[in-house]
C-alpha positions as CSV (number, residue, x, y, z in Angstrom):
1,X,-54.0,-61.5,19.7
2,X,-51.1,-60.4,18.2
3,X,-51.2,-57.8,15.5
4,X,-47.7,-57.8,13.6
5,X,-48.8,-55.4,10.7
6,X,-49.6,-52.3,13.2
7,X,-46.1,-52.5,14.6
8,X,-43.2,-50.5,13.3
9,X,-40.5,-53.0,11.8
10,X,-37.1,-52.0,12.6
11,X,-35.0,-52.2,9.4
12,X,-31.4,-52.1,9.5
13,X,-29.4,-52.6,6.3
14,X,-25.7,-52.7,5.6
15,X,-24.2,-50.9,2.6
16,X,-26.6,-50.8,-0.3
17,X,-27.6,-48.3,-3.2
18,X,-28.0,-45.4,-1.0
19,X,-26.2,-42.1,-1.0
20,X,-23.3,-42.0,0.9
21,X,-22.4,-38.1,2.1
22,X,-19.2,-39.1,3.5
23,X,-17.8,-40.4,0.2
24,X,-19.0,-37.3,-1.9
25,X,-17.2,-34.9,0.8
26,X,-13.9,-36.9,0.5
27,X,-14.0,-36.2,-3.2
28,X,-14.8,-32.7,-2.6
29,X,-11.8,-32.4,-0.3
30,X,-9.3,-34.2,-2.7
31,X,-10.5,-32.2,-5.5
32,X,-9.8,-28.8,-3.4
33,X,-6.6,-30.1,-2.3
34,X,-5.5,-31.2,-5.8
35,X,-6.3,-27.8,-7.1
36,X,-4.5,-25.9,-4.5
37,X,-1.6,-28.2,-5.1
38,X,-1.9,-27.3,-8.9
39,X,-2.5,-23.6,-8.3
40,X,0.8,-23.5,-6.4
41,X,2.7,-24.9,-8.5
42,X,1.5,-22.9,-11.5
43,X,2.4,-19.7,-9.6
44,X,6.0,-21.0,-8.9
45,X,6.3,-21.6,-12.8
46,X,5.0,-18.0,-13.3
47,X,7.3,-16.7,-10.7
48,X,10.5,-18.6,-12.0
49,X,9.7,-17.7,-15.5
50,X,9.3,-13.9,-14.8
51,X,12.2,-13.8,-12.5
52,X,14.8,-15.0,-14.9
53,X,13.5,-12.4,-17.5
54,X,15.8,-9.4,-17.7
55,X,14.6,-6.4,-15.7
56,X,15.6,-3.5,-18.1
57,X,15.7,-3.8,-22.0
58,X,18.7,-3.2,-23.4
59,X,18.4,0.2,-24.7
60,X,21.6,2.7,-26.3
61,X,22.4,5.6,-24.2
62,X,23.6,7.4,-27.1
63,X,20.1,7.6,-28.7
64,X,18.4,9.1,-25.6
65,X,17.7,12.6,-25.6
66,X,19.8,14.6,-23.2
67,X,18.2,17.1,-20.6
68,X,19.3,20.7,-21.9
69,X,20.5,23.3,-19.2
70,X,18.4,25.8,-21.3
71,X,15.0,23.8,-20.6
72,X,15.9,23.3,-16.9
73,X,16.5,27.0,-16.3
74,X,13.1,27.7,-18.2
75,X,11.2,25.4,-15.8
76,X,12.6,26.7,-12.8
77,X,12.2,30.1,-13.7
78,X,8.2,29.5,-14.5
79,X,8.0,28.0,-11.0
80,X,9.8,30.9,-9.4
81,X,7.2,33.2,-11.1
82,X,4.4,31.1,-9.7
83,X,5.6,31.0,-6.0
84,X,6.2,35.0,-6.1
85,X,2.6,35.3,-7.6
86,X,1.6,32.6,-4.5
87,X,3.3,35.0,-2.4
88,X,1.8,38.1,-3.3
89,X,-1.5,36.8,-3.3
90,X,-1.6,35.3,0.3
91,X,0.0,38.7,1.6
92,X,-2.6,41.0,0.0
93,X,-5.6,42.1,1.9
94,X,-8.9,41.1,0.5
95,X,-10.9,43.1,-2.0
96,X,-14.2,42.7,-0.6
97,X,-15.2,44.5,2.3
98,X,-17.3,42.8,4.8
99,X,-20.9,44.2,4.9
100,X,-21.6,43.4,8.3
101,X,-19.1,45.8,9.9
């Protein structure tokens, strides 16, 4: 007696409507490469546009405020006084006596 309904039948089908992951991976790969190329072209375009702009704007030098010698001397005097105070503080002994002595 031969029982056909209990045996597993091997079904091999070609093609069909099934999901093809290989095809979708190719789509993802092509989209990724195309986005990379688009971003590189956009980056080069921005680089060229920025590179062609002038670096410094045209400003009249006559309108600029010139640094006066008096202001420079005043600032130098201020820092000289600060330096003298710093040296004095470093060289003076500590006013607090250590109680453990």
